[in-house]
C-alpha positions as a Markdown table, in Angstrom:
| # | Residue | x | y | z |
|---|---|---|---|---|
| 1 | Met | 117.1 | 189.0 | 233.8 |
| 2 | Ala | 116.6 | 186.6 | 237.3 |
| 3 | Asp | 113.6 | 184.1 | 236.9 |
| 4 | Ser | 110.9 | 185.2 | 239.2 |
| 5 | Thr | 109.2 | 181.5 | 239.6 |
| 6 | Pro | 109.3 | 180.5 | 243.0 |
| 7 | Ala | 111.2 | 177.4 | 244.0 |
| 8 | Pro | 108.8 | 174.4 | 245.0 |
| 9 | Ala | 109.2 | 174.7 | 248.9 |
| 10 | Glu | 107.3 | 178.1 | 248.3 |
| 11 | His | 104.4 | 176.5 | 247.3 |
| 12 | Gly | 104.6 | 173.9 | 250.0 |
| 13 | Ala | 106.0 | 171.0 | 248.3 |
| 14 | Ser | 108.5 | 168.9 | 249.6 |
| 15 | Val | 112.2 | 169.1 | 247.9 |
| 16 | Thr | 112.9 | 166.2 | 249.6 |
| 17 | Gly | 110.7 | 163.7 | 249.5 |
| 18 | Pro | 107.2 | 162.6 | 250.9 |
| 19 | Ala | 106.0 | 164.9 | 254.0 |
| 20 | Pro | 105.5 | 162.7 | 257.1 |
| 21 | Ser | 102.4 | 161.1 | 257.1 |
| 22 | Ser | 101.0 | 163.8 | 259.6 |
| 23 | Leu | 101.5 | 166.0 | 257.3 |
| 24 | Arg | 100.2 | 164.9 | 254.2 |
| 25 | Arg | 97.8 | 166.5 | 251.9 |
| 26 | Arg | 94.9 | 165.2 | 250.1 |
| 27 | Ala | 93.8 | 165.8 | 246.6 |
| 28 | Val | 90.7 | 165.1 | 244.9 |
| 29 | Ile | 91.2 | 164.5 | 241.5 |
| 30 | Thr | 87.3 | 164.9 | 239.5 |
| 31 | Gly | 87.2 | 163.2 | 236.0 |
| 32 | Gly | 90.5 | 161.3 | 237.5 |
| 33 | Gly | 89.9 | 158.5 | 235.4 |
| 34 | Arg | 91.4 | 159.4 | 231.8 |
| 35 | Gly | 93.6 | 162.1 | 230.0 |
| 36 | Ile | 94.2 | 165.4 | 232.4 |
| 37 | Gly | 92.6 | 163.9 | 235.4 |
| 38 | Ala | 94.6 | 161.0 | 235.3 |
| 39 | Thr | 97.4 | 162.8 | 234.6 |
| 40 | Ile | 97.2 | 165.2 | 237.5 |
| 41 | Ala | 96.8 | 162.5 | 240.0 |
| 42 | Arg | 100.2 | 160.6 | 238.6 |
| 43 | Ser | 101.6 | 163.6 | 239.3 |
| 44 | Leu | 100.5 | 165.2 | 243.1 |
| 45 | Ala | 100.4 | 161.2 | 243.9 |
| 46 | Gly | 104.6 | 160.9 | 242.5 |
| 47 | Asp | 105.2 | 164.7 | 244.9 |
| 48 | Gly | 103.5 | 162.3 | 248.0 |
| 49 | Trp | 100.6 | 163.5 | 248.1 |
| 50 | Asp | 97.1 | 160.9 | 248.8 |
| 51 | Val | 94.7 | 161.4 | 245.8 |
| 52 | Val | 91.3 | 160.4 | 245.9 |
| 53 | Val | 90.1 | 160.0 | 242.1 |
| 54 | Thr | 86.7 | 160.6 | 241.3 |
| 55 | Ala | 84.5 | 160.4 | 237.9 |
| 56 | Arg | 81.5 | 158.8 | 236.8 |
| 57 | Thr | 83.2 | 155.4 | 235.5 |
| 58 | Arg | 84.4 | 152.7 | 238.3 |
| 59 | Glu | 86.7 | 151.3 | 235.9 |
| 60 | Gln | 89.0 | 153.6 | 235.0 |
| 61 | Ile | 88.9 | 155.5 | 238.4 |
| 62 | Asp | 89.5 | 152.3 | 240.1 |
| 63 | Ala | 93.0 | 151.5 | 238.0 |
| 64 | Ile | 94.0 | 154.8 | 238.6 |
| 65 | Ala | 93.5 | 154.6 | 242.2 |
| 66 | Glu | 95.3 | 151.3 | 242.4 |
| 67 | Glu | 98.4 | 152.4 | 239.9 |
| 68 | Val | 98.9 | 155.8 | 242.5 |
| 69 | Gly | 98.0 | 154.0 | 245.4 |
| 70 | Gly | 94.6 | 156.2 | 246.2 |
| 71 | Thr | 91.5 | 155.8 | 246.3 |
| 72 | Ala | 88.4 | 155.3 | 243.7 |
| 73 | Ile | 85.3 | 156.9 | 244.6 |
| 74 | Val | 82.4 | 157.2 | 242.0 |
| 75 | Leu | 81.0 | 160.3 | 241.6 |
| 76 | Asp | 79.0 | 162.5 | 239.5 |
| 77 | Val | 79.8 | 166.1 | 240.6 |
| 78 | Thr | 77.1 | 167.3 | 238.1 |
| 79 | Asp | 74.5 | 165.4 | 241.8 |
| 80 | Ala | 74.8 | 167.8 | 244.7 |
| 81 | Asp | 73.7 | 164.6 | 246.7 |
| 82 | Ala | 76.4 | 162.2 | 245.2 |
| 83 | Ile | 79.1 | 164.8 | 246.1 |
| 84 | Gly | 77.6 | 165.3 | 249.9 |
| 85 | Arg | 77.7 | 161.4 | 249.9 |
| 86 | Ala | 81.7 | 161.5 | 248.6 |
| 87 | Phe | 82.2 | 163.8 | 251.1 |
| 88 | Asp | 81.5 | 161.2 | 253.6 |
| 89 | Glu | 83.6 | 159.1 | 252.6 |
């Protein structure tokens, strides 16, 4: 039985390296300072995405953002005003 998993290019992933800056994708990772969020930030950055790492703890997101070459924004996703301010940044 043939594998029906789509090739990476079918999902828009680059198979030859990062996309040109005019075509780069941006991911906003909530809870990105540790655990699964940090792992996702690392993975997406490794695949050429511009990564915005968000969480309530400045030190954690600064470290991950620096590691992946991304941007850190302190954000409490339970605060609607904070979400608006974060996207204004």
